[in-house]
C-alpha positions as CSV (number, residue, x, y, z in Angstrom):
1,I,46.8,17.4,-42.4
2,R,44.0,16.6,-39.6
3,L,45.5,15.6,-36.3
4,L,43.6,15.3,-33.2
5,S,40.5,17.1,-34.0
6,G,42.7,20.0,-35.6
7,R,44.3,20.9,-38.6
8,I,48.1,21.9,-38.4
9,G,50.2,23.4,-41.0
10,F,51.6,26.8,-41.8
11,S,48.8,29.0,-42.8
12,I,46.2,27.7,-40.5
13,N,44.1,30.4,-37.9
14,P,44.6,28.5,-34.7
15,C,41.7,30.4,-33.3
16,S,39.2,28.8,-35.8
17,E,40.6,25.6,-35.0
18,W,39.8,25.5,-32.0
19,R,36.2,26.9,-32.4
20,P,35.0,22.9,-33.0
21,I,37.0,21.7,-29.7
22,C,35.5,24.1,-27.6
23,D,32.0,23.4,-29.2
24,K,32.6,19.9,-28.7
25,M,34.0,19.9,-24.8
26,E,30.9,22.1,-24.0
27,R,28.5,19.4,-25.4
28,N,29.9,16.3,-23.9
29,L,29.9,18.4,-20.2
30,L,26.2,19.3,-21.1
31,P,24.8,15.9,-20.3
32,W,26.6,15.7,-17.2
33,R,24.5,19.3,-15.8
34,Q,21.4,17.2,-15.0
35,Y,23.0,15.3,-12.2
36,N,22.9,16.9,-8.6
37,L,26.9,16.2,-8.4
38,S,29.1,17.8,-5.5
39,L,32.2,19.9,-6.2
40,K,34.3,17.4,-6.0
41,G,32.3,15.3,-8.6
42,K,32.1,18.4,-11.1
43,C,35.9,18.5,-10.9
44,L,36.6,14.9,-11.7
45,I,34.3,15.3,-14.5
46,A,35.9,18.1,-16.0
47,Q,39.4,16.6,-15.1
48,S,37.9,13.3,-17.5
49,M,35.8,15.0,-19.8
50,A,37.7,18.1,-20.8
51,A,41.2,17.8,-19.5
52,S,42.0,14.8,-21.0
53,V,41.5,15.8,-24.1
54,L,43.1,19.1,-24.0
55,R,46.2,17.5,-22.9
56,F,46.5,15.8,-26.3
57,V,45.4,18.3,-28.5
58,M,47.5,21.2,-26.9
59,M,50.4,19.0,-27.8
60,T,49.9,19.7,-31.6
61,L,48.0,22.7,-31.9
62,P,49.0,26.6,-30.7
63,C,46.5,27.1,-28.0
64,P,46.1,31.5,-27.9
65,T,45.1,32.8,-25.2
66,P,41.3,34.0,-25.8
67,V,41.2,30.6,-26.6
68,V,42.4,29.5,-23.2
69,S,40.4,31.8,-21.7
70,R,37.2,30.0,-23.2
71,L,38.2,26.6,-22.4
72,Q,38.8,27.9,-18.5
73,S,35.1,29.5,-18.6
74,I,33.3,26.5,-20.1
75,I,35.2,24.2,-16.9
76,S,34.4,27.1,-14.4
77,R,30.6,27.4,-15.7
78,F,30.4,23.5,-15.6
79,I,31.9,23.4,-12.2
80,W,30.1,26.2,-10.9
81,S,26.6,25.7,-12.7
82,N,27.1,29.1,-14.6
83,K,27.5,31.0,-11.3
84,K,30.2,33.0,-10.3
85,D,33.2,31.3,-9.2
86,W,33.3,31.0,-5.1
87,V,36.9,29.7,-5.1
88,D,39.9,31.2,-7.0
89,R,40.7,29.0,-9.9
90,K,44.1,28.6,-8.9
91,T,43.1,27.1,-5.5
92,L,40.3,25.1,-6.9
93,S,43.1,23.4,-9.4
94,L,45.2,22.3,-6.0
95,P,45.2,18.7,-5.1
96,P,42.8,18.2,-2.1
97,S,46.1,17.4,0.3
98,K,46.7,21.1,-0.4
99,G,43.1,22.4,-0.1
100,G,41.9,22.2,-3.6
101,R,39.6,19.7,-5.5
102,G,41.9,18.9,-8.7
103,A,39.9,21.0,-11.0
104,P,41.5,21.6,-14.7
105,L,43.6,24.6,-14.9
106,V,43.9,25.0,-18.9
107,S,47.0,27.7,-18.5
108,D,48.7,24.5,-16.6
109,I,47.6,22.0,-19.1
110,K,48.6,24.3,-21.9
111,Q,52.1,24.6,-20.1
112,A,52.7,21.1,-19.5
113,S,51.6,20.0,-22.9
114,T,53.8,22.5,-24.7
115,L,56.8,21.9,-22.6
116,Y,56.7,18.5,-23.6
117,W,58.0,19.2,-26.7
118,I,61.2,20.7,-25.1
119,K,62.1,17.7,-23.9
120,R,61.5,16.0,-27.2
121,L,63.9,18.7,-28.5
122,A,66.7,17.9,-26.0
123,N,66.4,14.1,-26.8
124,A,69.6,13.5,-29.4
125,D,68.0,11.3,-31.3
126,I,66.9,12.9,-35.1
127,P,63.4,11.5,-35.7
128,H,61.4,12.6,-38.7
129,W,59.9,15.8,-37.1
130,K,63.0,16.8,-35.9
131,A,64.6,16.8,-39.4
132,F,61.6,18.2,-40.5
133,L,62.3,20.9,-38.3
134,N,65.7,21.6,-38.9
135,H,65.0,21.9,-42.9
136,C,61.8,24.4,-42.0
137,I,64.5,27.0,-40.5
138,R,68.1,26.2,-41.0
139,D,68.7,28.9,-43.9
140,S,67.3,31.8,-41.6
141,L,69.5,30.7,-38.7
142,N,72.9,29.1,-40.6
143,Q,72.7,26.3,-38.0
144,D,73.1,22.3,-38.5
145,D,71.3,21.0,-35.3
146,C,68.7,23.7,-35.4
147,A,66.6,22.2,-32.6
148,W,69.5,22.2,-30.2
149,W,70.1,26.0,-31.2
150,I,67.0,27.1,-30.9
151,L,66.8,25.2,-27.3
152,R,70.0,26.7,-26.2
153,N,69.1,30.6,-27.4
154,S,65.2,30.6,-27.8
155,P,64.9,32.8,-24.6
156,M,66.9,35.3,-25.9
157,R,65.0,35.4,-29.2
158,I,62.5,33.5,-31.1
159,P,63.0,33.1,-34.9
160,R,60.4,34.7,-36.7
161,S,60.6,31.8,-39.7
162,L,59.2,29.2,-37.1
163,P,55.2,28.1,-37.4
164,A,53.2,29.2,-34.6
165,F,53.2,25.9,-32.7
166,W,57.0,26.1,-32.2
167,K,56.7,29.8,-31.4
168,Q,54.4,29.2,-28.6
169,V,56.9,25.8,-27.6
170,L,59.7,28.2,-27.2
171,G,57.5,31.0,-25.5
172,I,56.5,28.8,-22.8
173,W,60.4,27.7,-22.4
174,K,61.8,31.4,-22.4
175,T,58.9,32.1,-19.2
176,F,60.1,28.8,-17.7
177,E,63.7,29.3,-18.0
178,G,63.2,33.1,-16.8
179,G,64.3,34.7,-20.3
180,A,68.3,34.2,-20.6
181,A,69.9,31.6,-22.7
182,L,71.3,28.4,-21.2
183,P,74.9,28.6,-20.2
184,E,77.5,27.1,-22.3
185,D,77.9,24.4,-20.1
186,V,74.8,23.1,-20.2
187,S,74.3,19.8,-22.1
188,R,71.1,18.1,-23.6
189,D,71.2,15.3,-20.5
190,D,71.4,18.7,-18.4
191,I,68.0,19.6,-19.9
192,L,66.5,16.2,-19.2
193,A,67.5,15.5,-15.6
194,E,65.5,18.9,-14.5
195,P,63.0,17.7,-12.1
196,L,60.1,19.0,-14.2
197,W,60.1,15.9,-16.2
198,F,59.8,13.9,-13.4
């Protein structure tokens, strides 16, 4: 299935799916190099022309670490006109009120786009995509509500039977939660009430 410039499915190589997206992002930034933009202007263009596309594509396509590095390199080369970074990328990504310029940081975009699915998994409703996820992994887990079981237990172990995208979602959730299983008394509402979502 083709969705948001990439194909999704069980036997798809994520790196090969990201290649045309990276190339397109580079082509979109290329015309802006001819203008004598300030650092603030370049960061703004990078946010609007590159980061906005990445937010949507990263919600559906697993993004391996080499791809994150390549995307960040494309953005950094645009901002610094193919020269060495003068300011640390993390510092440059901070808002102006904290001394940065709001430049996109691809690893943060990946984490935010991926954690969006944790919020959707915690929702009590059962849309078609969640029913499909349950169907795909029910046999290996012996659980009725696989999505909720995974959400509660994924920091301890990530099932091998999951597609690459869901492994990435749960891997980021594992990092965010610190690697421990959620306590028994934590409910879906507790997860949805976390300040992370606001």
